[in-house]
Kinemage of the C-alpha trace (Angstrom):
@kinemage 1
@onewidth
@group {chain A} dominant
@subgroup {mainchain}
@vectorlist {calphas} color= white
{ca unk a 1} P -18.222 17.953 10.113
{ca unk a 2} L -15.479 16.219 8.056
{ca unk a 3} L -11.923 17.447 8.316
{ca unk a 4} L -10.060 18.265 5.253
{ca unk a 5} L -6.458 19.622 5.273
{ca unk a 6} L -5.126 21.702 2.060
{ca unk a 7} L -1.472 22.835 0.845
{ca unk a 8} L -0.338 24.438 -2.372
{ca unk a 9} L 2.670 25.771 -3.406
{ca unk a 10} L 2.926 29.418 -5.036
{ca unk a 11} L 1.225 28.132 -8.808
{ca unk a 12} L -1.803 26.446 -6.832
{ca unk a 13} L -2.311 29.431 -4.548
{ca unk a 14} L -5.119 31.246 -6.152
{ca unk a 15} L -6.844 27.993 -7.218
{ca unk a 16} L -6.391 26.302 -3.146
{ca unk a 17} L -8.397 29.984 -1.795
{ca unk a 18} L -10.758 29.181 -3.936
{ca unk a 19} L -11.172 25.674 -2.853
{ca unk a 20} L -10.934 26.545 0.640
{ca unk a 21} L -14.128 29.001 0.209
{ca unk a 22} L -16.130 25.776 -1.346
{ca unk a 23} L -15.052 23.732 1.158
{ca unk a 24} L -16.526 25.968 4.251
{ca unk a 25} L -19.435 26.522 2.075
{ca unk a 26} L -20.094 22.520 2.040
{ca unk a 27} L -19.634 22.410 5.408
{ca unk a 28} L -16.148 20.897 5.863
{ca unk a 29} L -13.801 22.016 8.071
{ca unk a 30} L -10.823 22.800 6.504
{ca unk a 31} L -7.109 23.332 7.504
{ca unk a 32} L -5.030 25.491 5.566
{ca unk a 33} L -1.326 24.792 5.839
{ca unk a 34} L -0.202 27.469 3.049
{ca unk a 35} L 1.250 28.430 1.169
{ca unk a 36} L -0.399 32.158 1.754
{ca unk a 37} L 0.485 34.182 -1.305
{ca unk a 38} L 1.985 33.781 -4.951
{ca unk a 39} L 5.593 34.282 -3.963
{ca unk a 40} L 8.000 31.449 -4.750
{ca unk a 41} L 7.947 28.534 -2.339
{ca unk a 42} L 8.857 24.512 -2.446
{ca unk a 43} L 6.178 22.581 -2.581
{ca unk a 44} L 8.245 19.753 -0.307
{ca unk a 45} L 7.766 22.499 2.495
{ca unk a 46} L 3.634 21.945 2.323
{ca unk a 47} L 3.545 18.396 1.146
{ca unk a 48} L 5.258 16.840 4.093
{ca unk a 49} L 3.075 18.157 6.749
{ca unk a 50} L 0.252 17.507 4.853
{ca unk a 51} L 1.148 13.715 4.198
{ca unk a 52} L 2.068 13.657 8.061
{ca unk a 53} L -1.304 14.714 9.152
{ca unk a 54} L -3.097 12.334 7.187
{ca unk a 55} L -1.032 9.566 8.155
{ca unk a 56} L -1.816 10.659 11.887
{ca unk a 57} L -5.425 10.170 11.055
{ca unk a 58} L -5.888 13.561 11.927
{ca unk a 59} L -7.614 14.242 8.611
{ca unk a 60} L -9.360 11.731 6.392
{ca unk a 61} L -8.418 13.308 2.968
{ca unk a 62} L -5.742 15.829 2.004
{ca unk a 63} L -5.974 18.321 -1.080
{ca unk a 64} L -2.439 19.666 -2.459
{ca unk a 65} L -2.392 21.922 -5.612
{ca unk a 66} L 0.998 22.785 -7.606
{ca unk a 67} L 1.594 23.921 -11.237
{ca unk a 68} L 1.110 20.319 -12.736
{ca unk a 69} L -0.427 18.561 -9.425
{ca unk a 70} L 2.911 15.948 -10.006
{ca unk a 71} L 5.908 17.865 -7.798
{ca unk a 72} L 3.603 17.658 -4.722
{ca unk a 73} L 1.955 14.532 -5.258
{ca unk a 74} L 5.467 13.108 -5.685
{ca unk a 75} L 6.362 14.084 -2.371
{ca unk a 76} L 3.334 13.026 -0.513
{ca unk a 77} L 3.743 9.547 -1.794
{ca unk a 78} L 7.040 9.395 0.071
{ca unk a 79} L 4.796 8.532 2.954
{ca unk a 80} L 4.157 5.094 3.157
{ca unk a 81} L 0.387 5.253 4.489
{ca unk a 82} L -0.142 8.096 1.842
{ca unk a 83} L -2.101 7.037 -1.920
{ca unk a 84} L -2.451 10.364 -3.271
{ca unk a 85} L -3.447 10.941 -6.927
{ca unk a 86} L -3.093 13.553 -9.208
{ca unk a 87} L -6.789 13.866 -10.594
{ca unk a 88} L -7.368 16.447 -13.547
{ca unk a 89} L -10.700 15.042 -14.425
{ca unk a 90} L -13.649 13.973 -12.690
{ca unk a 91} L -13.556 10.036 -13.893
{ca unk a 92} L -10.067 9.857 -12.682
{ca unk a 93} L -11.012 11.399 -9.204
{ca unk a 94} L -13.790 8.829 -8.942
{ca unk a 95} L -11.445 6.193 -9.951
{ca unk a 96} L -8.574 7.331 -7.973
{ca unk a 97} L -11.029 6.479 -4.589
{ca unk a 98} L -12.952 3.491 -5.880
{ca unk a 99} L -9.973 1.417 -6.938
{ca unk a 100} L -7.034 3.184 -5.228
{ca unk a 101} L -8.579 3.912 -1.807
{ca unk a 102} L -6.593 7.734 -2.500
{ca unk a 103} L -6.624 9.630 0.778
{ca unk a 104} L -4.609 12.858 -1.026
{ca unk a 105} L -6.081 14.431 -4.332
{ca unk a 106} L -3.513 16.152 -5.637
{ca unk a 107} L -4.490 19.042 -8.412
{ca unk a 108} L -2.901 20.444 -11.539
{ca unk a 109} L -3.239 24.300 -10.265
{ca unk a 110} L -1.853 25.569 -13.993
{ca unk a 111} L -4.538 23.661 -15.880
{ca unk a 112} L -7.795 23.599 -13.997
{ca unk a 113} L -10.676 26.155 -14.052
{ca unk a 114} L -12.094 26.651 -10.759
{ca unk a 115} L -15.383 24.990 -11.759
{ca unk a 116} L -13.613 21.977 -13.132
{ca unk a 117} L -11.352 21.635 -10.005
{ca unk a 118} L -14.644 21.515 -7.563
{ca unk a 119} L -16.318 19.080 -9.494
{ca unk a 120} L -13.299 16.760 -9.462
{ca unk a 121} L -12.966 17.453 -5.849
{ca unk a 122} L -16.536 17.026 -5.440
{ca unk a 123} L -16.076 13.528 -6.933
{ca unk a 124} L -13.053 12.622 -4.766
{ca unk a 125} L -14.712 13.447 -1.298
{ca unk a 126} L -18.163 11.323 -2.179
{ca unk a 127} L -16.626 8.323 -3.943
{ca unk a 128} L -16.157 5.407 -1.587
{ca unk a 129} L -13.501 2.739 -1.790
{ca unk a 130} L -14.774 -0.406 -3.450
{ca unk a 131} L -12.672 -2.703 -1.299
{ca unk a 132} L -12.859 -6.233 -2.998
{ca unk a 133} L -9.923 -7.044 -5.281
{ca unk a 134} L -8.736 -3.582 -5.027
{ca unk a 135} L -7.969 -3.813 -1.038
{ca unk a 136} L -5.314 -6.875 -2.155
{ca unk a 137} L -3.706 -4.526 -4.539
{ca unk a 138} L -3.520 -1.499 -2.533
{ca unk a 139} L -2.441 -3.846 0.438
{ca unk a 140} L 0.638 -4.783 -1.564
{ca unk a 141} L 1.927 -0.966 -2.219
{ca unk a 142} L 3.499 -0.331 1.187
{ca unk a 143} L 7.308 -1.191 1.145
{ca unk a 144} L 7.624 -3.876 3.743
{ca unk a 145} L 10.883 -5.030 5.028
{ca unk a 146} L 12.442 -8.119 3.109
């Protein structure tokens, strides 16, 4: 059973709750690290712990959700081993995995219906990285000491 970690802010809370149920029903082991209501919170408080868990290898993939998908995406991408992509449609989700080896899928909670989010998430979780020329490019993403 593949382990997935998921986090949201208040704007992504309702969609997160639905996606957790979908993930569990599709035999994923899910660690939900919040938030746990629609009360206003700050997305970095959830994005950083998720990124740290993925970086350590505790989870292959993370899923983040905030209003636009951007804020929590920017937060997780501050971590060197994270390649988070804002995924707003199935094709972008597939390309994020196939070409960028994304390990975090960031969803815009205010702009997606549940059915759309499930299609995007399914594409993300089932698309393999293509390697080849894409490996050379993603290997250049982390900042190295100069």
